[in-house]
N, C-alpha and C positions, 0 to 999 in steps of 0.2 A: 334335634334337627335344626341346624343354624344355617342361614344363607348369607350371613354378613361376615366380612373380614377374611383373613387368611386361614381360618380354622376349618374351612370346608374340606371334607374328605375328597380325595382325588377319584375321578372316574376309574373304573377297573379295566379300561381298554383305551388305546391311543386314538382311535378313529372317531372322536367325538363330533357329532353332526353329520356323519356319513349316511345316515338314513334318508337324507334329502336327495341323495344321488343313486342312480341305477347304472351299472350294477353295484351291489353292496361289496364291501371289502372281501378279498379272498381270505381263506383260512377260517371262515365262520360257516355255521349252518344258516341258510337263508330261508325265510318264511314270508309268504305273502298270501293273504286270504282276503277276498272281496265278496260283498253281498249287497244286493239291491235291498234297501230297507224301507223305501217309501217313494212318494211322488209329491212334488210341489214344495213351495216355500215354507209352509207350516211344518211339514215333516222334516225338512232340512234344519230349520231353526230349532225345533224341539230336540232333534238328535244331536246337533252341535252343542247346544246348551247342556244336555245330559252328559255328553262326552267330556267337555271342558270343566265341568263341576265334579268330576270323579264318579258320576252316576253310573257310567258303563262298568267301572271296576266293582262298585257296590252291587250292581245288578248281576254281575257274574259270580257273586258270592265271596268277594274279598272284603276284609276289614280295611278301611282306608284311614290313615293318619297323615294328613297333609298340612304343610305349613300355611298354605293359602287355600281359600275356598274354591279357587279355580286354578288351572294349570298356568303358571307364570314362569318365564325363563329364570333359571337359577334356583327355583324353589324345590325343596325336597319332599318326598312322599315315602311313607312306609306302607307297604301292602302286606297283609297277613292272611294266610290261608291254612286251614287245618284245625285240629282240635288237640288241646292239651300238649303232651310232649311231642306230638306229630305236627305242631304248628310251625310253618315256615314264614320267615320275614324276608321281604324283598325290598331292599332300600334302593331308591332311585332319585335322580335329580332331573328336572325338566331341562332339556337342552335347547329347544326352540318351540315357538308357538306359531301356527298358521292362522291368520285372521284375514282372509280374503273374502270378498262378497259371496263367492260360490264354493269356497273351500276353507274348512276350519278343522283345527286339530292341534296335535302337539306330539313331541317325541321326548322320551326320557331315556337316560342312560343308567347303567348299573353302578352302584357304589360298593365299597367293601362290605362283605358279608352276604351279598346277593348270591344265590346259587349259580347264576350264570354271569357271563361277561358279555356286554354288548349293548345294543340300542333297539328300541321298539318305537314305532310311530303309529299313530291312530288318526285317521283322517275321515271326515265326512264331506262329501262333495255333491253339489247339485249340478247335474249336467244340463246342457242347453235344452234338452227335451223335457226337463223337469224331474227326471229320474234322480233319486237320492241314493248314493252308493257309499258304503262304509268300507274302508280298507285298513287292515292291520298288517304291518310289515315289520320284520325284525331280522337282525343279524346277531347271532349269539354263539357262544361255545361254553362248555362247562367251566364253572368258576370255583367249585368246591369239590372235595373228594367224593361226596355222595352223588353229585351230578355226573362226575366222570365215571364213577362205578355204575351208575344207572344207565348210561349210554342211551340207546334208542328209547327206553321208557320215558326219559325226559322229553324227547321230541313228541311222543304221544300225548303227554300231559300238556305241553306247550300248544299243540294243535287243538286239543280239547278246550283249553282255556280261551284260545283265540275264537273258537266257535261260540263260546259263551259270551265273549265280548260283543261279537256281531249280533247275537240274539238280543242282548240287552239294549243295543242301539236300535234294533228293529222295533222292539217293544216301545221304546221312547218315541219313535217316529210315528207310531200309530195314532 
């Protein structure tokens, strides 16, 4: 996983950075899940730190191999899930990072070999009333033969993993 020079693998979709905008690009499956995970500055700070240091992914049961200890634009990450021959690797690169006083997070996009093509964003926000909300948003479509073949089953897995991400952030905010 290298982030320097021209040897970087290309993203597997042309709309890099499009997870910043709503609506998401046409031709993709769109996902958006949101959960209230806490209240107050301490909950916000804890959840944001957990998110940006790959803790949410680890808390959801993924093995994380990241180039940087925190999400940094241009850095690559490999996420692994499964056991033995049933282990999948999800190669991604961080597209952007949000680092506002009340809103923190990042988005990554898929690289060659990832089962999907698209982008996913993870945001923790503290609203004016103090409520802390986590949001996972994505646009994606099958990127490999087995995800095309799996069809709707892939969406079920994606939704289940999204819920695990949100639960991991809620646990960090407690």
